[in-house]
C-alpha positions as CSV (number, residue, x, y, z in Angstrom):
1,M,110.7,110.5,79.2
2,R,109.3,107.5,81.1
3,H,111.3,105.8,83.7
4,A,111.5,102.0,84.0
5,S,110.0,100.5,87.1
6,V,112.2,100.5,90.3
7,Q,112.2,96.7,90.1
8,V,113.6,96.7,86.6
9,R,116.2,99.4,87.3
10,A,117.4,97.4,90.3
11,L,118.2,94.5,88.1
12,L,120.3,96.5,85.6
13,T,124.0,95.7,85.6
14,E,126.3,98.6,86.5
15,E,127.1,99.1,82.9
16,E,123.5,99.1,81.9
17,R,122.5,101.4,84.7
18,A,125.2,104.0,83.7
19,R,124.1,103.9,80.1
20,Y,120.4,104.1,81.2
21,E,121.1,107.2,83.3
22,K,123.0,108.9,80.6
23,L,120.4,108.2,77.9
24,F,117.7,109.4,80.2
25,E,119.4,112.7,80.8
26,V,119.8,113.2,77.1
27,G,116.2,112.4,76.5
28,K,115.1,114.9,79.2
29,Y,117.3,117.5,77.6
30,L,115.8,116.9,74.2
31,E,112.3,117.1,75.6
32,S,113.2,120.4,77.3
33,Q,114.3,121.7,73.9
34,E,111.0,120.6,72.3
35,R,112.8,117.9,70.2
36,R,110.3,115.2,71.0
37,D,111.1,113.4,67.7
38,L,114.6,112.7,69.0
39,A,113.5,112.1,72.6
40,Y,111.2,109.4,71.2
41,T,114.3,107.7,69.7
42,I,116.1,107.9,73.0
43,Q,113.0,106.4,74.7
44,R,113.1,103.5,72.3
45,E,116.8,102.9,73.0
46,L,116.0,102.9,76.8
47,E,113.3,100.2,76.2
48,F,115.8,98.1,74.3
49,L,118.4,98.6,77.1
50,I,116.1,97.4,79.8
51,E,114.8,94.3,78.1
52,P,117.5,92.0,79.7
53,A,116.5,93.4,83.1
54,I,112.8,92.7,82.4
55,E,113.7,89.1,81.5
56,R,115.7,88.7,84.7
57,L,112.7,90.1,86.7
58,Q,110.4,87.6,85.0
59,E,112.7,84.7,85.7
60,K,112.8,85.7,89.4
61,G,109.0,85.7,89.4
62,R,108.9,82.3,87.8
63,Q,111.4,80.9,90.4
64,R,109.4,82.5,93.2
65,G,106.2,81.2,91.8
66,N,107.7,77.7,91.5
67,R,108.9,77.8,95.2
68,D,105.5,79.1,96.4
69,Y,103.8,76.3,94.5
70,L,106.2,73.5,95.3
71,D,107.1,74.2,98.9
72,P,103.7,73.2,100.3
73,I,103.7,70.1,98.1
74,V,107.2,69.0,99.3
75,T,106.2,69.7,102.9
76,R,103.0,67.6,102.6
77,A,105.1,64.8,101.0
78,K,107.6,64.8,103.9
79,N,104.7,64.8,106.4
80,N,103.1,61.8,104.6
81,E,106.5,59.9,104.7
82,E,106.9,60.6,108.4
83,Q,103.4,59.2,109.0
84,I,104.1,55.9,107.2
């Protein structure tokens, strides 16, 4: 079983996190029983479960990127207004 990244897991809701942990335990158990076919199915379910958290992480990145890009522009514009 492969864990999702720490950043993605941090953005899971409480309900998603509880489901994620339970599914992960089931997947680990199946792997220990050499039932990799069923563990694969669980891994796929985990990937579907974390998709909303991945989207939230991407949105945070876009917002941060916009701020990093726009903050210097706004600061320069304010400085230019003060000089006029």
